[in-house]
C-alpha angles and dihedrals in degrees: 000000000000089000091052091051092050090050090051091048090050091051091050091049091050090051092048092048089051091050092049092047095053102038103020129247097274094046089048090053094047093050087061090058097074109132110249094233139053124265112271118175093199091065095056128094117267120279115270120261106226093194085076120076092220089073093061121080088198133022132161108261091024118110101240139141095256087077093069119121125195117253111272092014116133120219116244104229091198087076099050094107099033117113120219120194104205123192112198123219131242116310095157106094101160133101097218091102140001090242132034119259096224092236108167091210097061142096089250091060092046087055090051087056089051089054092051092050098043106027112019088045089072084077096044093119085069132049110280123207113183120172125213109227143174093268120199116251114259092251090066091081090065088066097042096117094055109077093198097047124117089242092057092048088052091051092048091054091048089051091051088059092048092047089050090050092049092050089052090047092054096042100043109021113022109026112169095339122119114265145182127231116209135171149143135227110321085014089058091051088058093038092058090051089052089052092051098041107028109022115026111082091009134096090260088071089073090058098047110108093184141317117232098198097171134177122016115082094224094102098092128194088242092055093045093048090055092066117109106210104009123073135183113274114255102173139036095255104036114125137203090037141112129247124201139164138158115206127228138163112264108256095021120136118263115252124220098232091119125013093200120084108259127224110263123190113179108229092207094063102007091230123143107248084002120200122238118300116191123240092256087076093055105106094202150322111219115207116232125267115221128355127286113232097240096175118132100185140056129036122325088238091059104091145114113250111243124232111217114205124186117290111268128240114286117259106223125212090017100148146000119234138198137161121243125171093340097312129107106228122203142167121292109283097182135262097272092074096048094095093141096052144294109335094350110138096184092142092054099052091109102025096058092054102028096127092041089057092047092052095043094053088060092049092052094045092052090047091049092049091049093049092051093046088054091049092050092051092052 
C-alpha cells in the first residue's frame, strides 16, 4: 500500500514538473487561480460613483500617494496645471471573484496604494486623477483571446468602470483642456480601448498630449497602426501619440503571452523600436516604496498593511535599454523581481525609468504648448 502511494506521489510530481517546464512556475501558479464559478454581473458590488471622492485613488487636493516625489527631485512648474488620467494595473490576485469588490481593507486596495506611490507618482508634477474600479482578477488575462470567456467578461466590466470614470473626468474636471493618459498593465489594456473608442477620430484627440500606456505587451504594432489620428511616439517631444514598452532581461527567453509583435518605445531615446542606449543616458531608477502584496491565495482581507516611506533618491545610469522584437531589453535586475516569469520585469516598467518619464512629460507638454501657440498665431 505504501509503495502504491509513493508511486502515485511520484507520478503527480512528474506531471507538476512537466507543467512547470512547459509553462513556467508563475504561469502554472496563475492557472490555478481560475475562479471556481462563472462570471455573473448580478453578484458583483455596485458600480462606483465617480462623483464621490472615495472612488478615486488619486485626486488633486487629496492627500494620496501619487503626490510623492523622489528625494532631490525638483518639481517641473510647467506641469502644475496639466491633468493626468492614470489607470492603475491589476492588484486583485485572488480567485474569490472575477472582479474585485473594492473593499478598502483588502490586499487589493493595498496594492492600489503601491501603484499610486510607485507608478502614478512619476506624474506627480502634474495633477493626477486615478479612479478605483472593479478590476478583473489576474487570471482573466489567460482567457483574453476568447471573446466569450469569463475572463473577457470581467475585463469588459472593468473597462466600463474606467470608461465611466474617464467620462466624468472629462465632463467635470478637465473639460477642453489638454490632458495626459497614463496606465500600466491591466490599466493599459483599458487605456488602449479608451484611445480606440473615445479619443482616436474624435475631438478629444486634439487635446491629448500623450498616452503612456506602459507594461503589458498586448498593444501590438498592428493595433496601433490601425488608429486614425494617433500614432506611436517616435521622438521625445512628439505629441498626440502613444508610448508603450514591456521590460525584460536582455537574453531572456520570449514568452507566449502575445503572438503579435508589441509596440516598443525605448524610454532612453523615445524612439519607436529604439536602438540601444547605454546606461549613462538613464536619468534614474527610483527604488520602490512599500511592499506589493504578492499573495495569490487566501482571502483578500488577509494581508499585511504596507508602510509607504518617501521615495528614495534616483539611481542614475542604472541600466541600458533597447527594443528587440517588441520587447524592451535591459540589464540583469536579479531573480527576486522576476515574479511574472524568467527575465520578465513587469513590476519594474515604471521604476527603472521613473526619472526619464518625469523629464519626458515636461518635454511633451512644452512641445504641445508651443505647437498650439503657433496654431493660434496663424
